[in-house]
C-alpha positions as CSV (number, residue, x, y, z in Angstrom):
1,M,68.5,84.0,102.3
2,T,67.6,80.3,103.0
3,L,64.1,79.1,103.8
4,K,63.3,75.6,104.8
5,Y,59.9,74.0,104.1
6,S,58.6,70.7,105.6
7,C,55.6,69.0,104.1
8,M,53.1,67.4,106.6
9,F,52.7,64.4,104.2
10,C,56.4,63.9,103.6
11,P,59.3,63.5,105.9
12,L,61.7,65.4,103.6
13,T,62.7,69.0,104.2
14,F,63.4,71.2,101.2
15,S,65.6,74.2,101.0
16,F,65.1,77.0,98.6
17,Y,66.7,80.4,98.1
18,I,65.2,83.9,97.7
19,P,67.2,86.0,95.2
20,L,69.6,88.4,96.9
21,Q,68.0,91.8,97.4
22,A,68.5,94.4,100.0
23,S,65.5,94.9,102.3
24,P,64.1,98.4,102.5
25,G,66.0,100.9,104.6
26,P,69.6,101.9,105.2
27,K,72.2,99.2,105.3
28,K,75.4,98.8,107.4
29,I,78.3,98.1,105.1
30,V,81.8,97.4,106.4
31,G,85.0,97.6,104.3
32,V,88.3,96.1,105.5
33,F,91.3,97.6,103.7
34,Y,95.0,98.2,104.4
35,K,95.9,101.6,105.9
36,A,98.0,103.8,103.5
37,N,99.0,106.6,105.9
38,E,101.0,109.3,104.0
39,Y,100.6,107.5,100.6
40,A,96.8,107.8,100.6
41,E,97.0,111.4,99.3
42,M,99.8,110.8,96.8
43,N,97.5,109.5,94.0
44,P,93.8,110.3,93.6
45,N,93.3,106.9,92.1
46,F,94.7,105.0,95.0
47,L,91.3,103.7,95.9
48,G,92.1,100.3,97.6
49,C,93.3,101.7,100.9
50,A,91.3,102.4,104.1
51,E,91.5,106.1,103.7
52,N,90.1,106.2,100.2
53,A,87.7,103.3,100.8
54,L,87.2,102.3,97.1
55,G,86.0,105.9,96.4
56,I,82.4,104.9,97.2
57,R,81.8,106.6,100.6
58,E,80.0,109.7,99.3
59,W,77.8,107.5,97.0
60,L,76.8,105.1,99.7
61,E,76.2,107.8,102.3
62,S,74.1,109.9,99.8
63,K,71.8,106.9,99.7
64,G,71.4,106.8,103.4
65,H,73.7,103.8,104.1
66,E,76.3,103.5,106.9
67,Y,79.8,102.8,105.6
68,I,82.4,101.9,108.1
69,V,86.0,101.2,107.0
70,T,88.8,99.8,109.1
71,P,92.1,98.0,108.7
72,D,91.6,96.4,112.1
73,K,90.4,92.9,111.3
74,D,91.8,90.2,113.5
75,G,90.9,88.9,116.9
76,P,88.0,89.2,119.3
77,D,88.7,92.9,120.2
78,S,89.2,94.1,116.6
79,E,87.1,96.9,115.1
80,L,85.7,94.4,112.6
81,E,84.5,92.1,115.3
82,K,82.5,94.9,116.9
83,H,80.4,95.3,113.7
84,I,79.9,91.6,112.9
85,P,76.6,91.2,114.7
86,D,74.7,93.9,112.7
87,L,76.5,94.4,109.4
88,H,74.6,93.6,106.2
89,V,77.5,93.7,103.7
90,L,81.2,93.0,104.3
91,I,83.8,94.1,101.7
92,S,87.4,92.8,101.9
93,T,90.4,92.4,99.6
94,P,92.9,89.6,99.1
95,F,95.7,92.1,100.0
96,H,94.5,92.6,103.5
97,P,91.9,89.8,104.0
98,A,89.2,89.8,106.6
99,Y,89.1,86.1,107.5
100,V,85.4,85.3,107.6
101,T,85.1,82.1,109.7
102,A,82.1,79.9,110.4
103,E,82.0,81.4,113.9
104,R,81.8,85.0,112.5
105,I,79.1,84.0,110.0
106,K,77.1,82.5,112.9
107,K,77.4,85.8,114.8
108,A,76.4,87.9,111.7
109,K,72.6,87.8,112.0
110,N,72.0,90.5,109.4
111,L,74.8,89.5,106.9
112,Q,73.6,88.9,103.4
113,L,76.6,89.7,101.1
114,L,80.3,89.2,101.1
115,L,82.2,91.0,98.4
116,T,85.9,90.7,97.5
117,A,87.3,93.8,95.9
118,G,89.6,91.9,93.7
119,I,89.9,88.2,92.9
120,G,90.1,85.3,95.4
121,S,87.5,84.7,98.1
122,D,89.3,82.0,100.0
123,H,89.5,84.2,103.1
124,V,85.8,83.3,103.5
125,D,84.7,79.9,104.8
126,L,82.7,79.2,101.7
127,K,80.9,76.1,102.9
128,A,79.7,78.0,105.9
129,A,78.6,80.9,103.8
130,A,76.7,78.6,101.4
131,A,75.0,76.8,104.4
132,A,73.9,80.2,105.8
133,G,72.4,81.2,102.4
134,L,74.9,84.1,101.9
135,T,76.1,85.4,98.6
136,V,79.8,85.6,98.0
137,A,81.1,87.5,95.0
138,E,84.3,89.0,93.6
139,V,85.3,91.3,90.7
140,T,86.3,88.6,88.3
141,G,88.9,89.7,85.8
142,S,89.7,92.9,87.5
143,N,93.4,92.2,88.1
144,T,94.2,89.3,85.8
145,V,96.5,91.4,83.6
146,S,98.2,92.9,86.6
147,V,99.0,89.5,88.1
148,A,100.1,87.9,84.8
149,E,102.5,90.8,84.1
150,D,103.8,90.5,87.6
151,E,104.4,86.7,87.2
152,L,106.4,87.3,84.0
153,M,108.5,89.9,85.9
154,R,109.2,87.4,88.7
155,I,110.2,84.7,86.2
156,L,112.8,87.0,84.6
157,I,114.0,88.2,88.0
158,L,114.7,84.6,89.1
159,V,116.1,83.3,85.8
160,R,118.5,86.2,85.4
161,N,119.5,86.1,89.1
162,F,118.6,89.8,89.3
163,L,118.3,90.5,93.0
164,P,121.9,89.7,94.0
165,G,123.1,92.2,91.4
166,H,120.7,94.9,92.7
167,H,121.9,94.2,96.2
168,Q,125.5,94.6,95.1
169,V,124.7,98.1,93.8
170,I,123.0,99.1,97.0
171,N,125.9,97.8,99.1
172,G,128.6,99.4,96.9
173,D,129.9,96.1,95.6
174,W,130.9,94.9,92.1
175,N,131.2,91.2,91.6
176,V,129.9,90.0,88.2
177,A,130.8,86.4,89.0
178,G,128.6,86.3,92.0
179,I,125.6,86.9,89.7
180,A,126.6,85.3,86.4
181,Y,127.3,81.8,87.8
182,R,123.6,81.1,88.1
183,A,122.0,83.5,85.5
184,Y,120.3,82.0,82.4
185,D,118.3,82.9,79.4
186,L,114.5,82.3,79.5
187,E,114.5,81.1,75.9
188,G,114.4,77.3,75.6
189,K,113.3,76.7,79.2
190,T,110.2,74.6,80.0
191,V,107.6,76.6,81.9
192,G,104.6,75.0,83.4
193,T,101.6,76.6,85.0
194,V,99.5,74.8,87.6
195,G,96.1,76.3,86.6
196,A,95.3,77.9,83.3
197,G,92.3,80.1,84.0
198,R,92.3,83.8,83.1
199,I,95.6,84.6,84.7
200,G,97.4,81.4,83.6
201,R,96.3,81.9,80.0
202,L,97.5,85.5,80.0
203,L,100.8,84.4,81.3
204,L,101.2,81.7,78.7
205,Q,100.4,84.3,75.9
206,R,103.0,86.7,77.3
207,L,105.6,83.9,77.4
208,K,105.1,82.8,73.8
209,P,107.5,85.4,72.3
210,F,110.3,84.1,74.6
211,N,110.3,80.8,72.7
212,C,109.8,78.7,75.8
213,N,108.4,75.2,76.0
214,L,105.0,75.9,77.5
215,L,103.0,73.4,79.5
216,Y,99.8,73.7,81.6
217,H,97.8,71.5,84.0
218,D,94.2,72.4,84.7
219,R,90.9,70.7,85.5
220,L,89.7,71.9,82.0
221,K,91.5,71.7,78.7
222,M,91.7,74.8,76.6
223,D,89.8,75.2,73.4
224,P,92.1,73.6,70.7
225,E,92.3,76.8,68.7
226,L,93.4,78.9,71.7
227,E,95.8,76.1,72.7
228,S,97.4,76.2,69.3
229,Q,97.6,80.0,69.2
230,I,99.4,80.1,72.5
231,G,101.5,77.1,71.7
232,A,101.0,75.4,75.1
233,K,100.6,71.7,75.7
234,F,98.1,70.2,78.1
235,E,99.4,67.9,80.8
236,E,96.7,65.8,82.4
237,D,99.1,64.3,85.0
238,L,100.4,67.1,87.3
239,D,103.4,65.1,88.6
240,K,104.6,64.3,85.1
241,M,104.4,67.9,84.2
242,L,106.3,69.0,87.3
243,S,109.2,66.7,86.5
244,K,109.7,68.4,83.1
245,C,109.6,72.0,84.2
246,D,112.5,74.4,84.8
247,I,110.0,77.0,86.0
248,V,106.7,76.3,87.7
249,V,104.0,79.0,88.2
250,I,101.1,78.5,90.6
251,N,97.9,79.8,89.2
252,T,95.3,77.6,90.9
253,P,92.8,78.9,93.5
254,L,93.1,77.9,97.2
255,T,90.6,75.2,97.9
256,E,90.4,72.2,100.2
257,K,92.0,70.2,97.5
258,T,94.9,72.6,96.8
259,K,95.7,73.6,100.4
260,G,99.2,72.4,101.2
261,M,99.4,70.7,97.8
262,F,103.1,71.5,97.4
263,D,104.3,69.5,100.4
264,K,107.6,67.7,100.8
265,E,106.5,64.8,98.6
266,K,105.2,67.0,95.8
267,I,108.3,69.2,95.9
268,A,110.5,66.1,95.6
269,K,108.9,65.4,92.2
270,L,110.2,68.8,90.9
271,K,113.5,69.1,89.0
272,K,116.4,69.9,91.2
273,G,117.2,73.6,90.6
274,V,113.6,74.4,89.7
275,L,112.3,78.0,90.0
276,I,108.9,78.6,91.5
277,V,106.6,81.7,91.1
278,N,103.5,81.8,93.3
279,N,101.1,84.7,93.1
280,A,98.1,82.5,93.8
281,R,97.9,81.8,97.5
282,G,100.6,81.1,100.1
283,A,98.7,78.3,101.7
284,I,98.9,76.2,98.6
285,M,102.5,75.6,99.6
286,D,103.7,73.8,102.8
287,T,105.6,76.7,104.4
288,Q,108.4,74.6,105.9
289,A,108.8,72.3,102.9
290,V,109.5,75.3,100.7
291,V,112.1,76.6,103.2
292,D,113.8,73.2,103.4
293,A,113.9,72.9,99.6
294,C,115.3,76.4,99.2
295,N,118.0,75.7,101.8
296,S,119.0,72.4,100.1
297,G,119.0,74.0,96.6
298,H,116.3,71.7,95.3
299,I,114.3,74.9,94.7
300,A,116.9,77.3,93.2
301,G,114.6,80.3,93.5
302,Y,111.2,81.2,94.9
303,S,109.2,84.3,94.2
304,G,105.7,85.4,94.9
305,D,103.6,87.9,96.8
306,V,101.2,85.6,98.7
307,W,101.7,84.4,102.3
308,Y,99.8,82.7,105.0
309,P,98.7,84.4,107.1
310,Q,98.5,87.9,105.7
311,P,100.0,90.3,106.6
312,A,103.0,88.0,107.1
313,P,104.5,88.1,110.6
314,K,108.0,89.4,111.0
315,D,109.2,85.9,111.9
316,H,107.7,84.2,108.8
317,P,110.5,81.8,107.5
318,W,110.0,82.8,103.9
319,R,111.5,86.2,104.7
320,Y,114.8,84.6,105.5
321,M,115.2,81.6,103.1
322,P,117.9,81.9,100.4
323,N,117.3,82.9,96.8
324,Q,113.8,84.3,97.5
325,A,112.3,87.3,95.7
326,M,109.2,87.8,97.9
327,T,107.2,90.9,98.2
328,P,104.0,91.9,100.1
329,H,100.8,91.0,98.3
330,I,101.0,93.6,95.5
331,S,100.6,91.9,92.2
332,G,96.9,92.5,91.8
333,T,96.6,95.9,93.4
334,T,98.1,98.2,90.7
335,I,96.4,101.5,90.4
336,D,94.8,100.2,87.1
337,A,93.5,97.1,88.9
338,Q,92.2,99.3,91.8
339,L,90.1,101.4,89.4
340,R,88.6,98.2,88.0
341,Y,87.8,96.4,91.2
342,A,86.5,99.6,92.8
343,A,84.1,100.1,89.9
344,G,83.1,96.4,90.0
345,T,82.4,96.5,93.7
346,K,80.3,99.6,93.3
347,D,78.4,98.0,90.4
348,M,77.5,94.9,92.5
349,L,76.4,97.0,95.5
350,D,74.1,99.0,93.1
351,R,72.7,95.8,91.8
352,Y,72.2,94.5,95.3
353,F,70.2,97.5,96.3
354,K,68.1,97.1,93.2
355,G,67.6,93.4,93.5
356,E,69.5,92.7,90.2
357,D,71.8,89.8,89.5
358,F,75.5,90.2,89.4
359,P,77.6,89.3,86.3
360,A,77.4,85.5,86.4
361,E,81.2,85.0,86.5
362,N,81.5,87.1,89.7
363,Y,79.6,84.6,91.9
364,I,81.6,82.4,94.2
365,V,78.6,81.3,96.3
366,K,75.1,81.7,95.0
367,D,71.9,79.9,96.0
368,G,73.9,77.6,98.3
369,E,76.3,76.4,95.6
370,L,80.0,77.0,95.3
371,A,81.6,78.0,92.0
372,P,83.1,75.1,90.2
373,Q,86.7,76.1,90.9
374,Y,86.0,75.9,94.7
375,R,84.3,72.6,94.7
């Protein structure tokens, strides 16, 4: 909550922030999650869907709070839009994001807290949230292992030209040459990660046994001891790193600086025949530039699970470009990850009700300030 104070002896206006704490009485909490239909009952730990609602309904309602869950999130007639004016807390996920625009924030007169069940809060207009005195937080670290493992899988799928072989089996074909002419070993290849935070570091650690040449570009250099253990080399100049890489992995958050970063000009700096893995955010890439580069062969393979917008429309061009190994946004929503981000969300709600601080690393917007990675 933001309060402004003007001194009669001074023309300046000061802003200060009251620590986040739920006011007395029941709260209206809205969760936006994808609908699982028949899959909702197939695993008791499948908590990230609308039907199972992070497993916190009974707990919230036992405390007298109202908990509304919906998958309907987009447009002026959506179920979410109906609840915007009087909700106190909005929970969303990166896998089925509720886009919280400045317009929605303006309408949300009671809103105090925006929680991401998972990692990545770029579906929120963070500057508008900060200006409104809202707190934005996520469950940092909840699915880093899940995403890093998925990235390694995608690298191998692209390097070994796996998908055409799988499609041959499905279609009843057998043509080894149609696969082998563009299949390689991962050993000896140069792999560079754009961003070396929690996920990027885990990926580099998992790549070390493959005897690759490992590079990373990040706003912060690793601790020298960790860098030595992983065997990765820091590249301060992104363009120079890109020109060296056989495989590029995107591990940077979506910010104003990184949105559309990989446009036609940036892609032209990549090696011809480069492989790209992007589990970060789809909007980091220029959609059409990626399509054009895949069509020309400049990008020899593109794999990831992030799109813009999400869910991706049926006519999204990435669905139809050659040599792609795309999936829906699944890398960070394994059952193990769901258990972690459900528990983390519950913990932050409990702290919110008690007026306690969240773990410091979970804050994306606090006291009107954005976390460093989003500035």
